N, C-alpha and C positions, 0 to 999 in steps of 0.2 A: 443660469443667468447669476449672475453677480448682487449681490442684496448692498445694498447701500443707506446707510442710515443714518440720518439727520437730525440733529439735539437742534429746540428752538424752542428759546428759553424768554425769548420778548418781541416786542413789535418790532423794533429796532431789529435786532437776527433774523427775523423773519425776512422785513424784505427787503434785505442783502442776500440773502440765500434762496428764496422764490424762484428765481430763473435757474437757477441751478438744478432743484428741485423737479418744475416741470419739466426742465430737457430729459434728465434722468426720467422722471416717468414715462419721457414720451420713446426712451428709445427700447430697441428689442433684445439690445445684451446686457441688461439689468433692471433691477426693478428695486423704486424707490420705497424707502421708512419713510416715519417721521414721529422722533417721540413729542410731543409737546409740554412741554413743563417750566419752571417760574410762576414769573412775572402773567403772563399769562390765564392765572387763573385765577387773580387776583378780579374779583368785583369792583373795586372804588379805580383800579384802572382799566378798566373795561371790558373783563373778560376777553381779550384779543383771539383765545384758544378759536373763539368763534370766525376767525377773520382767516381760519387756515384751516378749519372744517369746511368754509364756506369754498374755497377753491379745490374740493371736489377731490381729493385723492384718495385714492386705492387704498395704502396701509397708512392708515393715521391713528396713534397710541394718546390719548391724553390723558396725563396722569392725574389721575380728581383725587387721588390720596396722596397728595403733597403736601404735610401743612409747612404752610410758611410762616416760620414768626417773626421775620423779618432779622433773625441775627444770620449772617451770612456762613458761618465756623454750622452749624444747626441747619442752617438751608442745604448745606455742599453737602450733607454728611444721608441725609434726608434722600435727593436727589438723587446721591453717589447706589445708595442700594435698591431703591425706588426703579433705575435705569440697569443696577447686572440682573434686576429679576426680567425684565425685560429682554436684554439681549440676550440668556441663558436662553428664551422661547426663540425668539427671530434667527439671532445666528446668525448674524450680521458678515459680509467678507469688510466691509470698512464702515467707520464711522465718521462723519464730518460735522467738523463744528466752527464757528466762528465768532472770534476776536475773545472779548476778554472778562469773561462774564462767568458766573459758577457755574452754568448751565452747560457754558463750553468745558470749564476747566473739570466736571462733572465725567463728561464724554470723554473726556482723553482720558483718565484717570482709568474708568472701565473698561475702553481700549487697550490699554497699554499692559492693562495689571490681567489681561481675558486673551493676549498675544491675538488680538483683533487690530489691524490697523486703520490708523489716524493721521483723516487732514484735516491739515486745520488751513482755516485762511483767516489773512489779514493779520499772521504773526508777524515778531517783528515791530510793531509801532511802538508809542508812546503814548501814554496814557495820563499821567500825571495826576494820580491816585490810586489806592493799594488795586484798582481792576490792570493799571501796568505792571506788577510783581502775579497777578494771576497768568496774561499773558504771555509770562518768559514764563510760566511754570507747562504752563500749558505744548510753549514750542517742544517743553525739553522732551512732555509726554508724545509727541506728536511725531507721527514718521515721514508724515508728507509735507509741507510747508506749499501754500497757494496763496501770494504775496503781491501786495500793489505794485510795488519799486523797487529802484535797486536801493534807493536808502535801506527800506526795510528787509533786505535780501543779505547787506551787509550787516546791520545788527544779527542776523540768526549764523551767519558767518563766524562773529565774534562770540556767538552763543556756542560756538564749535560743532554746528552741523555741517554735515557734509554737504555741497553744495550740490553735487547731485539728486538731492531730493528737494534743493528748491525752485518753485518757478516761479516767474514774475505773470503775473496774469489780470492785475487791476483790481477795480472793485466791482465787484459782482453788481451792485444797485444800478449803475452806470448805465448797463445793459438796459434797463430799464428804464430811465430817464433819459435817454435817447430813443426808445422805443417812438411807432406812429398811435402806438394804442391805451394811451393815458386819456384819461375824460377831459372835459372841458371844463373851462375856469367856471363857466356858468352854471352844468351840470354840481361841480362840487360846492358852489358856496350854496346851490337847493340843499343839495343833500344834507349839510351842518347848518343850511339857515343865518351864515352871515350875510350881511345887507352892505359888508365893509366896499366903497367901490378901490379905497385904498388900507393900508395894512401892512403893517411889521408881527411875523415869529417871534413868540417868545419861549425857547425850553429853557429852563435852570435845574442840573441833576446836583445831588448831598456830592460833598466830597468828601467823603467817608474818612478821613485823615483828619480833616480838616475840620472839625466835628464842636470844638468850640468857637463862641462868636459867630454859624450861622443865622443867628437869627438877625442879629446886627447888619450884617450883611445880605440879606435877603432883603429885608427893610427899605435898604437903599437902594436896588434894583429896582424893589415895587415904587418906591418913593419915586424915581425917577422915571420911570417910562409912564406913569401918572401925571407927573409935571410936564413930559416930554406934549402931553396935549394929542394925542397921535392914536391911530386905532391898532386892537394886536390882536390877533389871535391867539393864545395862548392855551398850550398842550403840558398834560400834567409831567411831575422830573416821573424820575425814574422809581422805585420800590426801596433803594438802599440806604442807611442808618439815618436818619434824616430828613426823609420827605416830608414827615411831618412838619415839622418846623417848616417847609417851603408851603404846604400847602394851608396851613394855617395862616402864612402872610399874603397867600392869595386871597383869601376872605376878602380882601380891600379892594377888588377887582368888584364885588358883587354890585350889582342898583346900578353900574357902569354902562352906557350906553359905546361905550369904546373898546370895551373886552366884549368876547366872546371867547370860554375857558372848555374847554374839552379831556379827559380822561386820555382820551386816543385819538386818529386818527389812523382810518384806514392809509398805507402806503402808498397807494397809487396815488389815491387823494392829498394827500400831505405833500408829493413831488410837485402835484400841482397849484395848491397853495404853496410852497416855497417858488416854483416857478415865474410865479404872480408878484410877490412878496418886493414892497419895496427895501426892506433888507431883515435880516436875522438877529436872534441878541442872547445870548444865554450862555451857557458850555455847553453844549452837545456835539456830539462829532460833527451831526452833520451843518453846522457853522461852520466846520473846517473840509470836509470833504465835498459834500452835496453842493455849496453856496456857491462855489467857482466853477463847475460845472453848465453852471444856468451866467456865470455872473452877478447876481448877486448881494451886495454886501452885507457881508458879516462884523458883528460887533462880540468880541469872543471875551468874557468877562471868566477871572479869576484865574485859579492855577488847572483847571483840570484837564484841561485841552495844552498844558504848556513844557511846548520844546516838539508836539506835534507836526505844525506848520514852518516855513519859511520864508524866503522873503522871496520865493516862486506865486505864495498866495498873498497878491497883491492883491486882494479884496477883503483884507481881514484886518479893520482892526484890534489891538490889542488893551483892554483897561481893566484897571481894578473894579473892586465892587464898592465903588463911591460914587453918587449921587452928581459930583459936580462932570467929574470923568465919563462918567455912562451919557451924562445931558452933551456935552460938547460932545461925544464920537457921532450921536444920534444929529446930531447937526452937521457934522459931512459924510454921511453914509454918502451923496452921491458921487464925491471921488472915489471912490471903491468901485465903482462899477466894471467888474473885470472876469475874465472867466483865467481859469487857470483846470489845467486837465496831468496835474502832474499824482493821480491816482487813478488813471485810467480812461481808456476811449468810449468802449462802450462794448467788449467783444469777453467780453471772460467768461461766459458760461460758454465759446465756443472752444476755448482755448482747457477750461477745466476739462469739458467731454473728450478734447483730445489727447489729455493726462490720463481720465480713467483707460481710454481704449489703448493706451501705449501699456504693452508688456512690460516693460521697466519698470512701472508703476508697481505694480506686483511681485514683483522681483526682488525690490529690498530687503535684509534680512530684518524681523520683525527686532533684532537684537542693535541699538545704535553703538556706537563707536564717537568717544568726542576726538574731535578733529582740531589737534592745538595752533594756534597762532603762533609765527614766529616773533620773537621777541628781541629785541634789539638790544646789546650790551651796550 
């Protein structure tokens, strides 16, 4: 029985790999292990490690020894050290990481340096901030690539990866989005005490490479949503450098009946809120990926998701962090209620298990070779 170790450091990446963990847990051929890290352990952001524990997996390790300083280089080193100790005890056959966060980078480094196969989910995408550099770094440490679409596959080929290691599987969270097991909107509103009949979702994260001027940018956004006169469900940003500035500006929402603010929302309930929202606004990847599955209008603000969507994402308006632009976009959201399936169609879990069961996935050499692309002279 092969041991598959999943790394999760945020509420977002857990939601995306949850269906994969459950499939491995249910398999007779594999044993699932989960290493819980990073933002999950921060009280201010909802102690979301509890959501992982509630799902009742057999082998969950919550790394309470971590010291989250909010300094990405320090926190990366801390996760690498702690994960190395855990891996030496479990001896996994494969480490599965997702996306572009420091916990995923730590998992890829630990796996590569200890001759453990690393499978990277959603490589080859663009993030528009330091996360993009980390995503591509993870690609170079990983041995197996599970990407969302052909565009992502092509970028990995440009990075010198062997095509035989790359599989297009779509985004795993879409499996959950299209399932019939989600709670109802009534259950969701009752759980989170949301009385709004109509509402929008606001999620805005720091852009670490644009720290200068962050206060002014978030001030413009907050002013715009207040002046729009609409109701909003607001979810805290991630814990990247600059999150304190965003949270300080969110204090302006306090005391207003137009806003419900949450450190975190359990993934299934977040999907239900998204499915029934008038629109989503901010710079979260959910505005780029998940909104299109449900046909929900999205307003993407700033540079964080730059280059991550194309004309196929017909549900998205892009604006800068200027109050007038944001208000204008809000007034036109109904023109953008369109669906987009450029990131998958809900069969990622099945494809993932097929790859795990394929002997070829276990026969690749740990030592990779860079594949040069032909150069036109």
